[in-house]
C-alpha positions as CSV (number, residue, x, y, z in Angstrom):
1,M,5.1,-48.8,2.3
2,H,2.6,-51.1,0.7
3,V,-0.6,-51.4,2.7
4,I,-2.6,-54.7,2.4
5,K,-6.1,-54.8,3.3
6,R,-6.7,-51.1,3.1
7,K,-10.3,-52.2,2.4
8,T,-10.5,-53.1,6.1
9,L,-9.7,-49.3,7.0
10,I,-12.4,-48.2,4.4
11,E,-15.1,-50.4,5.5
12,Y,-14.5,-49.5,9.1
13,S,-14.5,-45.8,8.2
14,E,-17.9,-46.2,6.7
15,K,-19.3,-47.7,9.8
16,H,-17.5,-45.4,12.2
17,A,-17.5,-42.0,10.6
18,L,-15.6,-40.5,13.7
19,V,-12.5,-42.2,13.1
20,K,-12.5,-41.8,9.4
21,T,-10.3,-38.6,9.1
22,D,-7.7,-40.4,11.5
23,L,-7.6,-43.6,9.7
24,D,-7.2,-41.7,6.4
25,A,-4.3,-39.7,7.7
26,W,-2.6,-42.7,9.2
27,Y,-3.1,-44.6,5.8
28,A,-1.6,-41.6,3.7
29,E,1.5,-41.3,5.8
30,A,1.9,-45.1,5.8
31,K,1.7,-45.5,2.2
32,N,4.4,-42.7,1.6
33,A,6.8,-43.9,4.4
34,I,9.7,-45.9,4.3
35,W,10.0,-47.8,7.5
36,K,13.2,-50.0,7.7
37,T,13.2,-50.4,11.4
38,P,10.8,-50.0,14.4
39,Q,12.6,-47.0,15.3
40,D,11.6,-45.5,12.1
41,I,7.9,-45.7,13.2
42,K,8.8,-44.8,16.7
43,N,10.4,-41.4,15.5
44,R,7.0,-40.4,14.1
45,F,4.4,-42.4,16.2
46,S,5.9,-42.3,19.6
47,S,2.9,-44.1,21.1
48,A,3.1,-47.1,18.9
49,S,3.5,-50.3,20.8
50,F,5.5,-53.2,19.5
51,L,4.8,-56.7,19.8
52,A,6.1,-60.0,18.8
53,D,6.5,-61.1,15.2
54,N,6.5,-57.6,13.9
55,K,3.1,-56.6,15.2
56,I,2.7,-52.9,15.8
57,V,-0.4,-51.4,17.5
58,F,-1.0,-47.7,16.4
59,N,-3.1,-45.7,18.8
60,I,-6.0,-43.8,16.6
61,H,-8.2,-40.8,17.6
62,G,-6.6,-40.0,20.8
63,N,-6.2,-43.7,21.9
64,D,-9.9,-44.5,21.5
65,Y,-9.2,-46.8,18.7
66,R,-6.3,-49.4,18.2
67,L,-5.0,-50.2,14.6
68,L,-3.1,-53.5,14.7
69,T,-0.6,-54.3,11.8
70,R,2.1,-56.5,11.1
71,I,5.1,-55.0,9.2
72,N,7.6,-56.9,6.9
73,Y,10.4,-54.4,6.6
74,D,12.3,-56.2,3.9
75,S,9.4,-56.0,1.4
76,G,7.9,-52.6,2.6
77,T,4.5,-54.1,3.5
78,I,2.2,-53.4,6.2
79,F,-0.7,-55.9,6.9
80,I,-3.8,-54.6,8.5
81,L,-4.7,-57.0,11.0
82,F,-7.5,-55.3,13.3
83,I,-9.0,-52.1,13.9
84,G,-11.4,-51.2,16.7
85,T,-12.1,-49.5,19.9
86,H,-9.6,-49.7,22.8
87,A,-12.3,-52.0,24.6
88,E,-12.6,-54.2,21.5
89,Y,-8.9,-54.5,21.1
90,S,-8.6,-55.8,24.8
91,K,-10.9,-58.8,23.8
92,Y,-9.1,-59.3,20.6
93,D,-7.5,-63.0,20.4
94,M,-4.0,-62.2,19.6
95,G,-3.5,-66.1,19.0
96,A,-6.1,-66.0,16.2
97,I,-3.5,-63.9,13.8
């Protein structure tokens, strides 16, 4: 998969060192994955949540952080939309994306 806006993960990791290892691990796995359907993701990330418009929420660092993505299965592209704490995610305006 091709991950768009990896810079978002890097910048977040620089400010929140606690989650760096988890985000690096997620990125390494995602960039080497071949996800053609939501089930492909669910097989590996059972706690992932699937929203409208191919948005997927990954729980990071024991569900303390949320990584919101949008996936285009046809092109094999993952767009990073948001990374933040569970509390920040709860306040996130989904209509803004």
